[in-house]
N, C-alpha and C positions, 0 to 999 in steps of 0.2 A: 745865635750867640753874640755876647758880648765880641767884638773883633780886638779888644784892646787886651782880651783873656788869650788872645788864639798864637797858638804856635805852631808854625804852618812848614811844611815840606812841599817846595813848588819843583816836580822834576822838568827838565827841559827850561830850566828858570833864568838862563842866561841871555835870552832874546827872546821876540815875539810876544805872544799871551803870556807865555811863563812870567817871562821879565817882568810885564805891565801888571799883572795880577800881583807877583813881589812886591811891586813897588806901592800898588795904591792899599794892600793890606798894612804893608810897613809904615805907609804916612798916617793910618786910623791904629799905629801901636801896637798891633802884633810884632811878637817875632819872628822871623823868615828864615828860612835856611832854601839854600837853589841847589840845584845842582845840573851838571853839564859835562861833555867831554874834552871840551878844548878849556885847557887852564887857563890860559891869558884872556881868555873872553869872559870866564866866569870869574877870575878875579875883578875884572874890571865892571863887569855888572853888579858883583856884591859889594865893591867901594862905593860903587856910585848909587846903593838904595840902603846900604847900610845891613845888607844880609848874613848870615852865614854860608859860606861857599864849600860848598862837597864837589870833589870831582869824581864823578862817576858816571859808567855805560849802561843804562837802565836794561840794554839787552845782555847784561851778564849776571845771572844770579850771586853770585858771590859778591859783586859791587855793591848790588842792592840791600844784600844783608849787614855788610859791612855801613852802608849809608844810612839806614834805620839807626842802627846802633849807634853812629855818630850822633846825628839828630837828637836821640834819646837822651846821650850822655850830655851833649852842648844846653840843651833846653828843659834839664830833667824831665823829659817827656814831652810829647806832642799831642796835637788835637785836630788837627786839619792836614789831608794830604790833597793837595792838587796835582792830579794824574794827568801831565799834559804833554811829556814827551812822546812824539812821534814824528813821521816822516812820509810822503809820498813817493810812489813811483806812478808813473801815469804811462800806457802803454797798451795799444789792442793787444787780444787775448792772444792772438797767433805770435807776437812778439815778445808776451812774456813768460821767463823761463821760471824754474822752481825756486829757484836762487833768488830770482827778484820777489816773486813771494815769501821766502824765508826771512829776507832781509827785513823787509817790511812788517810782518810777524813778529818775529824778535822783540822788535820793541814797541811795537802799537798795540798788539795785543800779550803776546808771552811776557814783557816786561810789565805794562801795565797791570798783568796779572800779579805778579812774582811782589810789585810795590804794594799793591793794593792787600795782599796777604801776609805780609811782614806788619805794613801799617796796622791792620783789623787786629793781629796778633798781641801788638801794643794795648791798642783801645781797648780790647775785650779783657785782656789780663789787669789792665790798669783800673778798670769799673768805672771809669768817669763819662763813658761814653766817647763820640766823636764825629769826624765828619770826612769824608771820600768825596771830593768831585773829580768824574772823569771827564776829560774834554775830548768829547765826540766829534760828531760833524754830523749838518745836515745830507753829508755825501751817505753817513750810515741809514740815512732813511729814504734814498732812493738812488739805484745805480744810475754808472752813465758811461758812454762810452768812454775807452782807456784809463778804466777805474776799477778794472778789476783787484788789484791789488790792494789799492788803498781803499775804496768804498768798501770792500769786503771784510777789511780790519776794523774799521769804524763799524758796520754792523757786529761783528762779534764783540766787541767792546759794549755795544749797546747790550746785547744778551747778557753778556758777564755782569753787567752793571744791574739789570733785572734780578739775578740769582743773588748776588751780594747782599742787595736790597733785602730778598728775602727772609736771608739769612741773620742778618746783621741790627736787625730793627730792634729786634728784642734786647739787644745790648745797648739800646739807644745810640747806635752810630747812624746816623742819615748819611746815605750814598745817594748821590745826586750827580745829574748828569746835563752839562751842556752840549749844544749842537749850532756851532757858529757854522755861517754861510761862506763865502770867500771873504779872507782878511789881507789887506795889505801889509804881509810881513814876509821875511825869508825864505820860510816855508814855500811861498809860490815865486820865488826870484824867478826871474828871466820872462815873466808872464805879463803880458800888457794889461794892467788894470785902470778901469776907471779908479779917479781921486774920491768917486762919490762911494766906493764900496767902502764895506766895515773896516775900521782899525781895531787894533789891540786893545784901546782903551774901551770901546765899547765893550768887548768880552770880558775883561776885566771887572767892570763896574759891576754888568752881571754877575758874574761868580762871586764877588763881594757880599753883592743884594740878598745872594741865595743863602750866604753863610749868615748872612745878618738876622735873617727870620732868629725869632725866639725858639728854643730848642723843641717845644712840644708840638713842632712841625716843620714840615720843610717841603722844600719844592723839589719834585722826584726828577722833573724833566721841563729845560729849557731850551727852546730852539730862538736864534737871533739872525735876523736877515737885514739886511742893508735896507732903508726905506724905496730909495728909487735908484738902483746903482747905475742906469743906464747912463 
């Protein structure tokens, strides 16, 4: 697509990969809306990059329905969803509660599904195609110790991505997935990271590049790893 024609909704857009993706889209001429739960942080981010801010919690269906409606009204429709909002909980199985799993899934799985559903309804009804980019993780390709909640949520997102792609291709809706390895963002606050690990900038660049391909084709899935993070 021509990025200058993009009207994008970026969930979890007030920090990290979401914010950097919104920034790079806006820099290339796209109109961008970002959502987040922290109103002050969201407003600062939106002012910084020139985005439309929507305070919303993607773990709540009513917030999502309102958010998508607000984007459609503000931009007279939209054609890109960056399904980025998510968080992690890392603990051994023996110390993982059902409540822990439910909190992670409420955002990473159920929230992602509802945002995609409401966006796809608009894309299909408008009849102009659209783009959904799901931000998964290399953790959704291979599990690891202490990753029960987070890794399984990303495996679930990957499975949903394949289902949505099968359903939506006939409507000219491209459903794509990107799998970052460890990225230096607030998501991993408190964990020691080498400065040679990935930054949000690399993931945002990959996302924008996927979108920029001519609409007749699309990259179904891309994994991004640090070249030498040691």
